[in-house]
Residue, then its C-alpha position, 0 to 999 in steps of 0.5 A: m755528640d760527645d766531642i766536636s773537633v776539626l779532625n773529627l768533623i773532617l773524618e766524619a764528612g760525607i764523601v763529596v765534602k771529603i773529596v772537596m777538602l782533599i783537592l783544597f789540601i793538595a792545591s794548598i800544599l803545591s801552592w806553598i811548594i811553589i811560593v817557597e821556590r819562587y821566593n828563593f828564585f827571585r831572591k837570588v836573581k835580584n841579589a846576582n843583578d844587584k852585584f853584577l850592576r855594581i861591578f859593571w858600573s864600576g868600570k871593569d873591562l867588559d871583556v873581562l867581565y864577559n869572561e866572568v859571566l861565562k862561568d856562571e850558570n842559570l843566568y837571568g836579568a842583566r847578567n843574561l842580557f849582557k852575556n848574550s848581547f856581548k857574544e853578539f857584539n864580539s862576533i861582529k866587531i871584528g870587521e872594519n865597519i859595524s853596520e845598523l844591521d849589525l846593531e839590530s842583531i845585537n838589539r834582537s838578542m837583547r829582546v830574546s834575552i828579556a823575553s826568555d827571562e820573562e818566561e822563567m820568572n813567570k813560570h808557575l805564577s798561572f797556577l798561584a793565579n788559578v789556585g786564588s781564583v778557584s779555591p773559594y768556589i771549590g770550598l763553597l761547593g763543599t759548604v753548599w753540599g754539606i749544608m744541603t746534606s744537613f738539612m736533608g737529614l732533618s726529614d729523618a730526624t725525630q726532632a728538628t734541633i740545632n744539635a741535629v745540623a750543627p755537625g753538618i754545618s760545622e764540616a761544611l764551613i770547614a770546606t769554606g775555610m780550607g778554600l780561603f786558606a788555599a786562596i789567600p796565600a796564593v793571591v798574595a804570592f802571585n801579586k807579590f811575585t808578578s810585582e817583582s817580575e816586572t821590576i826585574s824586567q823593567g830594570t833589565l830593559i833599562f840596562a839594555e838601552e844603556l848597553a846598547s848606547i855603549f855598544y853604539k859608541q864603541s862601534i863608532d870608535k871602531k870606524 
């Protein structure tokens, strides 16, 4: 054994350990793709929501604001809720009176908006959760298999020395390291994005209650 390097150990690993490493490598790559995509998604949603709420509470006319929101695509959070609920409000406020049933239809549109946002914000997070929970065990499988193979090879060795088992144990430990390398970012990202999703949903829910109150007051004025 003239040279021991991580690359050599990976290339010379057994087929089972190689498969384990390949699975973990693919899982890690997919996790990072999702992490980058979700990070950009949540950043855009938060920035857009903050900008919208500043304009909304500045006292801008709701009809004008609604027309501006209609021009945007991929609405989430407060903007999506406002667009759907105000559209519903416009469809029923033409009449002389607005009944409790009409107000309930507005509340229903708000609940649908919040539910659709939560579904979109939680997209791919289950994959991160699975990678974070399963990857260490997949890596451990490669470790156990590699160590078992190394010690089984001692039966054919003329002399049992550390040099005889060191390469096999090293490649086995690399599998463990790759498992942790895939799992740790996935777990951290899952916790972060879940927290951000809950924060946005809670903020949207509060905005929905305030918006419903505004609609109710306007409905009273219409009577």
